[in-house]
All heavy atoms as an XYZ file, in Angstrom:
762
protein
N     172.391    -74.294     95.290
C     170.992    -74.005     95.475
C     170.419    -73.511     94.148
O     171.008    -72.666     93.483
C     170.829    -72.949     96.574
C     169.423    -72.765     97.027
S     169.315    -71.641     98.445
C     168.821    -72.793     99.692
N     169.295    -74.023     93.783
C     168.714    -73.671     92.489
C     167.993    -72.329     92.565
O     167.696    -71.818     93.650
C     167.727    -74.748     92.045
O     166.646    -74.770     92.965
C     168.393    -76.111     91.973
N     167.709    -71.780     91.389
C     167.008    -70.501     91.323
C     165.615    -70.611     91.936
O     165.172    -69.712     92.665
C     166.916    -70.037     89.864
C     166.117    -68.759     89.630
C     166.820    -67.572     90.278
C     165.933    -68.526     88.152
N     164.961    -71.724     91.681
C     163.611    -71.895     92.215
C     163.610    -71.925     93.740
O     162.731    -71.343     94.384
C     162.985    -73.175     91.664
C     162.686    -73.124     90.187
C     163.914    -73.416     89.327
O     164.922    -73.925     89.877
O     163.876    -73.109     88.124
N     164.599    -72.587     94.326
C     164.675    -72.651     95.793
C     164.924    -71.265     96.391
O     164.320    -70.901     97.405
C     165.778    -73.621     96.215
N     165.791    -70.511     95.748
C     166.071    -69.153     96.247
C     164.833    -68.272     96.120
O     164.510    -67.488     97.020
C     167.270    -68.540     95.498
C     167.474    -67.093     95.899
C     168.523    -69.333     95.777
N     164.113    -68.429     95.021
C     162.894    -67.636     94.848
C     161.808    -68.032     95.840
O     161.036    -67.187     96.292
C     162.391    -67.751     93.411
C     163.268    -67.069     92.370
C     162.693    -67.271     90.985
C     163.440    -65.598     92.677
N     161.756    -69.304     96.200
C     160.794    -69.737     97.227
C     161.150    -69.104     98.570
O     160.275    -68.614     99.295
C     160.755    -71.278     97.323
C     160.034    -71.738     98.579
C     160.085    -71.859     96.089
N     162.437    -69.076     98.899
C     162.870    -68.440    100.149
C     162.549    -66.943    100.118
O     162.055    -66.375    101.105
C     164.377    -68.684    100.389
C     164.885    -67.847    101.549
C     164.640    -70.150    100.647
N     162.799    -66.300     98.963
C     162.494    -64.869     98.839
C     160.999    -64.620     98.973
O     160.577    -63.659     99.627
C     163.015    -64.336     97.511
N     160.196    -65.479     98.377
C     158.740    -65.320     98.489
C     158.277    -65.528     99.926
O     157.385    -64.811    100.407
C     158.037    -66.293     97.553
N     158.886    -66.487    100.624
C     158.523    -66.714    102.029
C     158.899    -65.499    102.881
O     158.116    -65.064    103.737
C     159.214    -67.969    102.546
N     160.092    -64.960    102.648
C     160.505    -63.759    103.385
C     159.563    -62.594    103.105
O     159.172    -61.860    104.012
C     161.926    -63.355    102.994
C     163.070    -64.054    103.698
C     164.389    -63.578    103.111
C     163.034    -63.787    105.168
N     159.186    -62.434    101.848
C     158.282    -61.338    101.484
C     156.912    -61.538    102.134
O     156.316    -60.585    102.650
C     158.144    -61.256     99.966
C     157.493    -59.994     99.502
C     158.246    -58.843     99.345
C     156.137    -59.948     99.233
C     157.658    -57.669     98.932
C     155.538    -58.775     98.811
C     156.301    -57.637     98.668
N     156.427    -62.770    102.148
C     155.133    -63.045    102.787
C     155.163    -62.772    104.277
O     154.216    -62.198    104.843
N     156.238    -63.175    104.929
C     156.373    -62.907    106.367
C     156.436    -61.403    106.619
O     155.836    -60.886    107.563
C     157.614    -63.628    106.928
C     157.405    -65.142    106.896
C     157.910    -63.171    108.356
C     158.659    -65.932    107.193
N     157.134    -60.696    105.732
C     157.222    -59.243    105.866
C     155.884    -58.565    105.680
O     155.529    -57.642    106.424
N     155.113    -59.016    104.709
C     153.774    -58.439    104.494
C     152.892    -58.708    105.703
O     152.185    -57.810    106.181
C     153.145    -59.014    103.202
C     151.669    -58.684    103.122
C     153.861    -58.480    101.988
N     152.940    -59.933    106.197
C     152.143    -60.255    107.379
C     152.565    -59.401    108.575
O     151.713    -58.871    109.301
C     152.275    -61.741    107.721
C     151.542    -62.110    108.975
C     150.161    -62.225    108.986
C     152.230    -62.331    110.169
C     149.487    -62.536    110.139
C     151.567    -62.654    111.326
C     150.193    -62.760    111.310
O     149.535    -63.074    112.462
N     153.867    -59.253    108.759
C     154.355    -58.458    109.893
C     154.004    -56.986    109.761
O     153.659    -56.333    110.739
N     154.049    -56.472    108.541
C     153.751    -55.042    108.342
C     152.263    -54.757    108.460
O     151.870    -53.699    108.941
C     154.268    -54.587    106.986
N     151.432    -55.684    108.033
C     149.994    -55.421    108.047
C     149.302    -55.831    109.339
O     148.235    -55.299    109.658
C     149.319    -56.129    106.866
C     149.727    -55.622    105.484
C     149.027    -56.415    104.405
C     149.419    -54.143    105.350
N     149.861    -56.758    110.071
C     149.161    -57.257    111.250
C     149.591    -56.579    112.544
O     148.890    -56.688    113.545
C     149.375    -58.761    111.388
O     150.735    -59.024    111.677
N     150.703    -55.897    112.539
C     151.207    -55.301    113.774
C     150.898    -53.817    113.815
O     150.854    -53.153    112.778
C     152.721    -55.500    113.870
C     153.142    -56.931    113.835
C     152.678    -57.697    115.064
O     152.675    -57.155    116.162
N     152.279    -58.937    114.871
N     150.689    -53.288    114.995
C     150.436    -51.871    115.157
C     151.645    -51.129    115.695
O     151.668    -49.909    115.679
C     149.255    -51.657    116.090
C     147.960    -52.135    115.496
C     146.811    -51.864    116.419
O     146.998    -51.547    117.584
N     145.609    -51.986    115.892
N     152.626    -51.847    116.161
C     153.830    -51.216    116.676
C     154.682    -50.695    115.519
O     154.819    -51.351    114.482
C     154.632    -52.221    117.498
O     155.882    -51.700    117.826
N     155.245    -49.507    115.704
C     156.076    -48.932    114.661
C     157.296    -49.798    114.381
O     157.698    -49.962    113.234
C     156.539    -47.531    115.054
C     155.446    -46.518    115.042
C     155.191    -45.756    116.158
C     154.682    -46.322    113.920
C     154.190    -44.814    116.155
C     153.672    -45.384    113.901
C     153.427    -44.622    115.022
N     157.886    -50.338    115.412
C     159.092    -51.147    115.239
C     158.777    -52.399    114.426
O     159.525    -52.762    113.505
C     159.690    -51.501    116.614
C     160.853    -52.440    116.465
C     160.125    -50.235    117.332
N     157.669    -53.047    114.723
C     157.302    -54.255    113.975
C     156.942    -53.906    112.531
O     157.219    -54.679    111.611
C     156.151    -54.976    114.666
C     156.520    -55.515    116.021
S     157.927    -56.637    115.956
C     157.190    -58.026    115.150
N     156.348    -52.747    112.337
C     156.037    -52.289    110.981
C     157.319    -52.094    110.170
O     157.426    -52.540    109.020
C     155.242    -50.995    111.055
C     154.795    -50.374    109.755
C     153.718    -51.210    109.109
C     154.281    -48.979    110.005
N     158.301    -51.462    110.776
C     159.577    -51.236    110.089
C     160.291    -52.569    109.836
O     160.874    -52.773    108.775
C     160.451    -50.265    110.895
C     159.849    -48.862    110.824
C     161.873    -50.246    110.376
C     160.544    -47.846    111.685
N     160.220    -53.478    110.787
C     160.854    -54.785    110.588
C     160.196    -55.547    109.440
O     160.871    -56.216    108.654
C     160.789    -55.605    111.872
C     161.586    -55.015    113.017
S     163.330    -54.904    112.659
C     163.778    -56.594    112.770
N     158.876    -55.442    109.317
C     158.186    -56.077    108.201
C     158.608    -55.486    106.867
O     158.820    -56.212    105.892
N     158.740    -54.168    106.834
C     159.202    -53.513    105.605
C     160.613    -53.949    105.253
O     160.945    -54.163    104.081
C     159.138    -51.996    105.769
C     157.734    -51.391    105.832
C     157.824    -49.908    106.133
C     157.001    -51.633    104.546
N     161.451    -54.092    106.263
C     162.828    -54.506    106.006
C     162.890    -55.940    105.467
O     163.677    -56.245    104.572
C     163.655    -54.401    107.284
C     165.109    -54.641    107.031
C     165.988    -54.097    108.129
O     165.523    -53.295    108.946
O     167.152    -54.486    108.157
N     162.029    -56.806    105.985
C     161.987    -58.178    105.459
C     161.558    -58.192    104.004
O     162.101    -58.947    103.185
C     161.026    -59.027    106.290
C     161.621    -59.749    107.475
C     160.552    -60.520    108.222
C     162.731    -60.675    107.065
N     160.586    -57.349    103.648
C     160.140    -57.294    102.261
C     161.253    -56.792    101.348
O     161.451    -57.316    100.242
C     158.901    -56.409    102.137
C     157.665    -57.046    102.711
S     156.157    -56.152    102.320
C     156.301    -54.743    103.377
N     161.990    -55.794    101.789
C     163.091    -55.274    100.968
C     164.193    -56.326    100.842
O     164.764    -56.516     99.766
C     163.624    -53.962    101.566
C     162.558    -52.874    101.470
C     164.892    -53.515    100.854
C     162.900    -51.615    102.218
N     164.485    -57.038    101.914
C     165.489    -58.106    101.846
C     165.070    -59.197    100.876
O     165.910    -59.752    100.160
C     165.738    -58.691    103.225
C     166.691    -57.863    104.027
O     167.559    -57.207    103.483
N     166.529    -57.884    105.335
N     163.790    -59.527    100.856
C     163.305    -60.538     99.914
C     163.489    -60.065     98.484
O     163.889    -60.848     97.611
C     161.840    -60.841    100.206
N     163.214    -58.797     98.234
C     163.400    -58.261     96.886
C     164.871    -58.292     96.483
O     165.208    -58.635     95.339
C     162.854    -56.842     96.816
N     165.755    -57.956     97.408
C     167.191    -57.992     97.112
C     167.643    -59.424     96.843
O     168.418    -59.683     95.916
C     167.991    -57.350     98.263
C     167.742    -55.849     98.300
C     169.481    -57.631     98.115
C     168.328    -55.173     99.511
N     167.149    -60.372     97.623
C     167.506    -61.777     97.417
C     167.054    -62.267     96.048
O     167.805    -62.937     95.331
C     166.898    -62.633     98.532
C     167.219    -64.118     98.477
C     168.712    -64.348     98.634
C     166.444    -64.855     99.550
N     165.841    -61.898     95.658
C     165.349    -62.295     94.334
C     166.166    -61.628     93.235
O     166.479    -62.265     92.221
C     163.880    -61.934     94.207
N     166.534    -60.371     93.444
C     167.349    -59.659     92.463
C     168.700    -60.327     92.288
O     169.157    -60.553     91.152
C     167.538    -58.205     92.900
C     168.454    -57.358     92.040
C     167.736    -56.968     90.763
C     168.897    -56.128     92.794
N     169.339    -60.685     93.373
C     170.643    -61.339     93.294
C     170.517    -62.720     92.664
O     171.373    -63.140     91.876
C     171.286    -61.414     94.703
C     172.506    -62.310     94.709
C     171.660    -60.028     95.169
N     169.438    -63.420     92.961
C     169.240    -64.747     92.365
C     169.071    -64.646     90.853
O     169.671    -65.416     90.097
C     168.027    -65.418     92.993
N     168.267    -63.681     90.415
C     168.096    -63.507     88.969
C     169.393    -63.054     88.318
O     169.739    -63.487     87.222
C     166.984    -62.500     88.672
C     165.616    -63.085     88.777
C     164.680    -62.535     89.630
C     165.252    -64.178     88.026
C     163.418    -63.060     89.729
C     163.992    -64.724     88.120
C     163.063    -64.163     88.975
N     170.118    -62.178     89.004
C     171.386    -61.723     88.455
C     172.357    -62.893     88.305
O     173.029    -63.042     87.290
C     172.003    -60.657     89.359
C     173.448    -60.503     89.071
C     174.006    -59.805     88.063
C     174.509    -61.150     89.760
N     175.367    -59.958     88.092
C     175.696    -60.777     89.129
C     174.560    -62.006     90.860
C     176.915    -61.232     89.563
C     175.786    -62.459     91.291
C     176.943    -62.064     90.639
N     172.468    -63.726     89.347
C     173.404    -64.844     89.305
C     173.039    -65.819     88.197
O     173.917    -66.437     87.588
C     173.433    -65.558     90.646
N     171.765    -65.948     87.919
C     171.322    -66.869     86.873
C     171.653    -66.329     85.476
O     172.056    -67.084     84.599
C     169.816    -67.082     87.011
C     169.216    -67.979     86.003
C     169.664    -69.393     86.215
N     168.688    -70.284     85.600
C     168.498    -71.488     85.982
N     169.184    -71.971     86.974
N     167.628    -72.245     85.391
N     171.525    -65.015     85.299
C     171.679    -64.464     83.957
C     173.097    -63.982     83.662
O     173.566    -64.114     82.540
C     170.705    -63.300     83.734
O     170.947    -62.299     84.711
C     169.269    -63.774     83.829
N     173.777    -63.397     84.632
C     175.082    -62.800     84.368
C     176.215    -63.808     84.428
O     177.260    -63.595     83.829
C     175.358    -61.662     85.340
N     176.045    -64.872     85.175
C     177.063    -65.920     85.203
C     178.361    -65.525     85.876
O     179.440    -65.865     85.425
N     178.300    -64.802     86.975
C     179.491    -64.497     87.733
C     180.022    -63.096     87.569
O     181.053    -62.741     88.132
N     179.361    -62.270     86.814
C     179.777    -60.880     86.649
C     179.510    -60.142     87.971
O     178.395    -60.162     88.480
C     178.983    -60.240     85.511
C     179.533    -58.909     85.109
O     180.471    -58.412     85.704
N     178.944    -58.333     84.086
N     180.522    -59.473     88.542
C     180.338    -58.890     89.885
C     179.500    -57.618     89.929
O     179.264    -57.100     91.007
C     181.770    -58.603     90.337
C     182.528    -58.436     89.088
C     181.882    -59.349     88.082
N     179.037    -57.102     88.821
C     178.253    -55.873     88.856
C     176.930    -56.051     89.593
O     176.468    -55.138     90.274
C     177.998    -55.382     87.440
C     179.261    -54.951     86.743
C     179.039    -54.683     85.282
O     178.032    -55.073     84.717
N     179.995    -54.021     84.661
N     176.314    -57.195     89.485
C     175.056    -57.447     90.194
C     175.251    -57.489     91.697
O     174.412    -57.006     92.454
N     176.359    -58.048     92.139
C     176.647    -58.065     93.571
C     176.858    -56.656     94.098
O     176.421    -56.328     95.198
C     177.876    -58.917     93.854
C     177.643    -60.388     93.638
C     178.898    -61.188     93.853
O     179.990    -60.647     93.979
N     178.736    -62.502     93.889
N     177.523    -55.832     93.327
C     177.733    -54.437     93.756
C     176.401    -53.701     93.846
O     176.182    -52.908     94.759
C     178.673    -53.713     92.792
C     180.096    -54.198     92.874
S     180.786    -54.062     94.530
C     180.769    -52.308     94.742
N     175.501    -53.970     92.927
C     174.183    -53.353     92.970
C     173.429    -53.798     94.224
O     172.791    -52.979     94.899
C     173.386    -53.718     91.718
C     172.016    -53.100     91.585
C     172.138    -51.586     91.447
C     171.301    -53.678     90.372
N     173.530    -55.065     94.572
C     172.877    -55.553     95.787
C     173.474    -54.904     97.029
O     172.747    -54.549     97.962
C     172.999    -57.073     95.875
N     174.785    -54.729     97.049
C     175.428    -54.087     98.202
C     174.985    -52.632     98.319
O     174.727    -52.130     99.417
C     176.964    -54.217     98.096
C     177.360    -55.674     98.327
C     177.670    -53.305     99.087
C     178.814    -55.967     98.058
N     174.856    -51.952     97.178
C     174.366    -50.561     97.201
C     172.931    -50.531     97.734
O     172.578    -49.675     98.563
C     174.470    -49.930     95.796
C     173.706    -48.629     95.726
C     175.910    -49.712     95.422
N     172.084    -51.469     97.288
C     170.710    -51.527     97.789
C     170.679    -51.764     99.295
O     169.888    -51.161    100.020
C     169.918    -52.614     97.086
C     169.468    -52.249     95.712
C     169.098    -53.226     94.820
C     169.410    -50.933     95.294
C     168.671    -52.910     93.546
C     168.989    -50.600     94.028
C     168.617    -51.595     93.150
N     171.524    -52.667     99.778
C     171.547    -52.951    101.219
C     171.998    -51.726    102.008
O     171.482    -51.460    103.096
C     172.470    -54.129    101.503
C     171.909    -55.448    101.104
S     173.071    -56.730    101.537
C     172.594    -57.983    100.405
N     172.953    -50.980    101.470
C     173.420    -49.771    102.146
C     172.303    -48.724    102.210
O     172.060    -48.122    103.261
C     174.647    -49.202    101.421
O     175.637    -50.208    101.332
C     175.192    -47.990    102.136
N     171.631    -48.535    101.091
C     170.511    -47.582    101.074
C     169.415    -48.031    102.030
O     168.821    -47.220    102.750
C     169.982    -47.420     99.633
C     168.693    -46.635     99.609
C     171.018    -46.751     98.763
N     169.150    -49.332    102.068
C     168.131    -49.858    102.974
C     168.526    -49.639    104.433
O     167.679    -49.282    105.269
C     167.937    -51.347    102.722
C     166.863    -51.958    103.579
S     166.753    -53.717    103.342
C     168.285    -54.242    104.068
N     169.794    -49.822    104.763
C     170.235    -49.596    106.140
C     170.072    -48.134    106.541
O     169.636    -47.825    107.654
C     171.687    -50.037    106.295
N     170.381    -47.236    105.611
C     170.203    -45.804    105.893
C     168.730    -45.483    106.066
O     168.333    -44.757    106.995
C     170.837    -44.967    104.769
C     172.346    -45.137    104.771
C     170.460    -43.504    104.900
C     173.037    -44.573    103.556
N     167.900    -46.051    105.213
C     166.457    -45.825    105.312
C     165.915    -46.330    106.643
O     165.097    -45.663    107.292
C     165.780    -46.528    104.153
C     164.284    -46.542    104.227
C     163.697    -47.573    103.285
O     164.351    -47.936    102.302
O     162.581    -48.015    103.556
N     166.341    -47.491    107.063
C     165.850    -48.033    108.329
C     166.357    -47.201    109.513
O     165.633    -47.002    110.499
C     166.286    -49.484    108.490
C     165.577    -50.416    107.558
S     163.800    -50.369    107.827
C     163.221    -50.497    106.154
N     167.571    -46.690    109.432
C     168.073    -45.831    110.506
C     167.239    -44.558    110.608
O     166.894    -44.118    111.715
C     169.539    -45.487    110.260
N     166.877    -43.989    109.460
C     166.010    -42.801    109.467
C     164.632    -43.149    110.016
O     164.024    -42.371    110.771
C     165.888    -42.215    108.070
C     167.112    -41.490    107.550
C     166.911    -41.099    106.095
C     167.391    -40.266    108.388
N     164.110    -44.308    109.642
C     162.803    -44.730    110.144
C     162.804    -44.901    111.648
O     161.888    -44.442    112.345
N     163.832    -45.544    112.180
C     163.907    -45.718    113.629
C     164.113    -44.385    114.336
O     163.604    -44.184    115.440
C     165.010    -46.709    114.002
C     164.599    -48.134    113.807
C     165.283    -48.943    112.927
C     163.523    -48.673    114.484
C     164.896    -50.252    112.721
C     163.126    -49.983    114.295
C     163.817    -50.771    113.409
N     164.839    -43.472    113.718
C     164.999    -42.142    114.318
C     163.659    -41.416    114.377
O     163.333    -40.772    115.378
C     166.017    -41.329    113.518
N     162.868    -41.527    113.310
C     161.542    -40.908    113.312
C     160.644    -41.538    114.366
O     159.902    -40.842    115.078
C     160.904    -41.030    111.937
C     161.432    -40.100    110.871
C     160.845    -40.456    109.516
C     161.097    -38.674    111.215
N     160.679    -42.845    114.496
C     159.855    -43.529    115.493
C     160.269    -43.105    116.898
O     159.412    -42.855    117.759
C     159.971    -45.059    115.312
C     159.403    -45.798    116.498
C     159.267    -45.474    114.043
N     161.555    -42.994    117.116
C     162.036    -42.568    118.427
C     161.572    -41.151    118.743
O     161.133    -40.858    119.855
C     163.572    -42.647    118.468
O     163.960    -43.980    118.177
C     164.102    -42.247    119.832
N     161.618    -40.274    117.740
C     161.172    -38.897    117.944
C     159.666    -38.837    118.196
O     159.212    -38.082    119.060
C     161.552    -38.036    116.749
C     161.401    -36.562    117.045
O     161.398    -36.178    118.200
N     161.260    -35.775    116.017
N     158.892    -39.606    117.464
C     157.439    -39.641    117.695
C     157.151    -40.145    119.104
O     156.280    -39.612    119.793
C     156.742    -40.531    116.636
C     155.318    -40.866    117.042
C     156.751    -39.838    115.292
N     157.884    -41.146    119.540
C     157.657    -41.664    120.892
C     158.009    -40.619    121.944
O     157.301    -40.469    122.945
C     158.467    -42.933    121.120
C     158.218    -43.509    122.491
C     157.042    -44.182    122.776
C     159.150    -43.356    123.510
C     156.793    -44.694    124.022
C     158.910    -43.863    124.770
C     157.738    -44.536    125.019
O     157.492    -45.031    126.263
N     159.095    -39.892    121.734
C     159.496    -38.884    122.719
C     158.493    -37.738    122.790
O     158.189    -37.233    123.865
C     160.867    -38.327    122.369
C     161.979    -39.258    122.694
C     163.314    -38.635    122.383
N     164.385    -39.581    122.643
C     165.596    -39.448    122.195
N     165.921    -38.403    121.449
N     166.502    -40.339    122.476
N     157.972    -37.317    121.653
C     157.078    -36.161    121.613
C     155.663    -36.537    122.023
O     155.032    -35.852    122.838
C     157.089    -35.531    120.195
C     156.024    -34.465    120.066
C     158.450    -34.961    119.888
N     155.150    -37.629    121.500
C     153.740    -37.960    121.707
C     153.491    -39.134    122.642
O     152.345    -39.472    122.921
C     153.106    -38.286    120.364
C     153.256    -37.185    119.375
C     151.964    -36.865    118.795
N     152.138    -35.763    117.866
C     151.464    -35.641    116.779
N     150.574    -36.543    116.459
N     151.651    -34.610    116.006
N     154.516    -39.833    123.036
C     154.376    -41.030    123.860
C     153.515    -42.083    123.177
O     152.702    -42.766    123.801
C     153.789    -40.709    125.234
C     154.649    -39.830    126.076
C     155.871    -40.565    126.525
N     156.729    -39.673    127.300
C     158.015    -39.837    127.397
N     158.593    -40.851    126.810
N     158.744    -39.016    128.088
N     153.657    -42.180    121.884
C     152.898    -43.142    121.099
C     153.856    -44.136    120.470
O     154.816    -43.752    119.819
C     152.101    -42.430    120.021
N     153.607    -45.412    120.690
C     154.449    -46.430    120.074
C     153.655    -47.344    119.148
O     154.205    -48.263    118.577
C     155.167    -47.252    121.131
C     154.203    -47.942    122.060
O     153.022    -47.586    122.061
O     154.650    -48.841    122.787
N     152.364    -47.088    118.994
C     151.572    -47.849    118.045
C     150.884    -46.882    117.093
O     150.707    -45.697    117.397
C     150.546    -48.768    118.732
C     149.552    -47.960    119.537
C     151.231    -49.802    119.593
C     148.420    -48.786    120.092
N     150.482    -47.381    115.963
C     149.916    -46.516    114.935
C     148.552    -45.970    115.304
O     148.151    -44.929    114.817
C     149.817    -47.272    113.597
O     149.034    -48.443    113.792
C     151.182    -47.625    113.077
N     147.817    -46.656    116.158
C     146.470    -46.215    116.516
C     146.478    -44.928    117.330
O     145.497    -44.192    117.327
C     145.754    -47.311    117.303
C     145.475    -48.553    116.500
C     144.426    -48.309    115.426
O     143.469    -47.571    115.697
O     144.583    -48.852    114.335
N     147.539    -44.654    118.031
C     147.593    -43.474    118.890
C     147.847    -42.193    118.117
O     147.656    -41.108    118.649
C     148.674    -43.639    119.959
C     148.310    -44.643    121.021
C     149.356    -44.657    122.110
C     148.982    -45.629    123.201
N     149.996    -45.675    124.244
N     148.277    -42.302    116.883
C     148.555    -41.111    116.087
C     147.351    -40.803    115.204
O     147.032    -41.525    114.287
C     149.789    -41.316    115.224
C     151.095    -41.399    115.965
C     152.223    -41.620    114.979
C     151.344    -40.156    116.758
N     146.695    -39.730    115.488
C     145.555    -39.347    114.657
C     145.989    -38.353    113.579
O     145.413    -38.278    112.532
C     144.473    -38.740    115.515
C     143.945    -39.720    116.524
C     142.646    -39.235    117.093
N     142.237    -40.077    118.194
C     141.533    -41.169    118.047
N     141.178    -41.556    116.862
N     141.196    -41.892    119.098
N     147.018    -37.587    113.881
C     147.540    -36.663    112.891
C     149.056    -36.605    113.053
O     149.589    -36.827    114.137
C     146.935    -35.286    113.040
C     147.187    -34.665    114.383
C     146.420    -33.363    114.542
N     146.560    -32.929    115.919
C     147.230    -31.856    116.264
N     147.802    -31.121    115.368
N     147.328    -31.514    117.517
N     149.746    -36.283    111.989
C     151.204    -36.256    112.017
C     151.757    -34.843    112.076
O     152.950    -34.643    112.071
C     151.764    -36.966    110.788
C     151.528    -38.468    110.759
C     152.039    -39.050    109.457
C     152.211    -39.132    111.937
N     150.873    -33.860    112.144
C     151.341    -32.485    112.222
C     151.891    -32.221    113.613
O     151.347    -32.669    114.613
C     150.186    -31.534    111.915
C     150.647    -30.137    111.641
C     149.509    -29.267    111.228
N     148.549    -29.222    112.337
C     147.357    -28.669    112.246
N     146.971    -28.156    111.118
N     146.551    -28.660    113.264
N     152.984    -31.473    113.689
C     153.643    -31.223    114.953
C     152.936    -30.231    115.742
O     152.707    -30.171    116.878
């Protein structure tokens, strides 16, 4: 697969993520859109790394570290959404007027 094809896929993923994050009011869909955007960035990063480094495994390790951090971030995000739902019974962004407890 060529670099251009991978970048087109990354751009498509990023576009879908932006659309999902901006058009949905549900917290879960918002987080999923953010995750798609981060995945697109990681894919583009790995594609550029593979093109320039020529097989050096340091770029792959960096991508794995990014994916691990992203998984932790998404777990924290879902925990926050779950807590907001339990406390306020709100699952969409419109129902939250203030974030103070």
